[in-house]
N, C-alpha and C positions, 0 to 999 in steps of 0.2 A: 398676393403670394409672394412670399420670399426667394423661393429657389424652385425651380423646377429641372428634373434630371432629363436624361434624353428620353425616357419612357413616357413622361409628362410632356415633352415637346413633341413627341411623334403624334400625340392626340391632337395637336393644332395644326400641325403642317402636313399636308398631302405629299410633299418632296421626301424622296430616299435618296440612297446612294445612286449617283455620284453629285446629285444636285442638292442635297441637304446642306444648309451652311450654317446651323445653328446646334450646338452640343449639349448647351446648359444655359439656362436663364438664372442668374444671379439675383433679379430684382425685377418685379414687375407691379407696377402702381397703375391698376387701369383707369383709363381718363386721363393719364399722365406720361407715364415714361416706362421703359424698359431696359434693362441692361443684360446683353447675352453674350455667350462666348463662343468662339471657333477656334478649334485647336488646329492648327494648320500642318498637314502632313505630307512628307514627300511621297507617298503612297497615293496622293489624289491623281485622277487622271488626266489632269491639266498640265502638270509640271513637266513629263516627258516633251512635250510639243512647245510649251511655252518660255523661251530661252533655256534650253538644255544645259548650255555651260553656266549659267546661273538662273536657276528657277525662279519664277517670280509669281505671284498669285495673280490672275487676270484682275483687272479693275472690275469688270464686269460681276466677276464671281464676288467681290467685295460689296458690290451693288446689290447682288442678290441677298447676301447676309443681311442687309440692312431690312430689303423688302421681307424677309421672312421674319426677322425679330418685330418688325411693325405689323404684320399680319398677326402674330401672336398677342401683341398688345391690342390690336383692334378689336380682335374676337373676343379676347378678356374683357374688354371695355363694354362690347355688345352682349357678354354673358352666353355666348354660344359657341359650340364646338363645329368645326366643318363637316359636311358629309359630301356624299356623291352628287349631291345637287346644288352646292355652292363652290364657287372658284373666286379665288383672291388673285386680282390682276394688277399690274402696274397702268397708271394712267398718266405719268409723266415724271420726268426727271430735271430739277434744275439744280444749278450752281454746284455741279460734282466737280470735287478737286481731289487729286491724289497726291500727297505730300511726300510719301515715302513707300518704297517697296515692301510688300509683306511677303516672308519667305518660309520655305519648310521650318519646321520647329517653333515658329511663332505661336502665341496665344493672343488671339485678336479678341478685343472687348467692342462690342457694338452697343452704344447708345442712341435711342429713338425717342424723342418726345413728340406728342401728339401738338402740332400747329394749329388745326382746325378739321372741321368736317362739315361739308354742305353738300347737299344732294346725293348723299353715298358717296362721294368723293373726300378720300381722308387725305390730309397733308401732314407730313412728318418731318422732323429735322433731325438729321442723322450724323453720326461721329463714329468713326473708328479708330481704335488706338491699339499700339502694342506698347504694353508697359504704360508709360506716361506719355508717350510719343503719337502724337496726333498722326496717322497714316490716310485717311480720307473724310471727306464730308459730302454731303450732299442733301438737298431737299428732295423727297420723291411724293409722289401722290399714287395712291393705289385704291382700289374698288372692290368691294364684293359683290358680285353677281351671281346669278342662277345658270346653271350649266345648260347651253341651248341644246335642245332635242337635235339629233342628227336628222339631215334633210331624207327624206325617203323617195 
């Protein structure tokens, strides 16, 4: 699938405002890679408290955008859509580096490639760019797991 608008993205991600970090998918090659967009707006709730004199997108939100793009890629690779019985979790983050601040008005492009999958743990190589400028990179590990029943 070459392009996914926000309506299609919402079918693959359980996150909603203010945690939804993917606005559009430009390209998705199941089993290989995905390229997604995040339009960064001053209206996002973290900006008033994260350096109010010069708002900067928190690094954890950039990592979250990477994980959400990776979730879409993994689910499309598995050819499944999430439901209320499955959750997609972080299992680890390695080599995270932040090269330049992401600010309101930026359009952040997130590219995620599958590095491998073993025993239900997926490893992804991720980069985020604004224009041609690298803003962040990380290797992340994620897993899809059944939702645990609440204890009675």
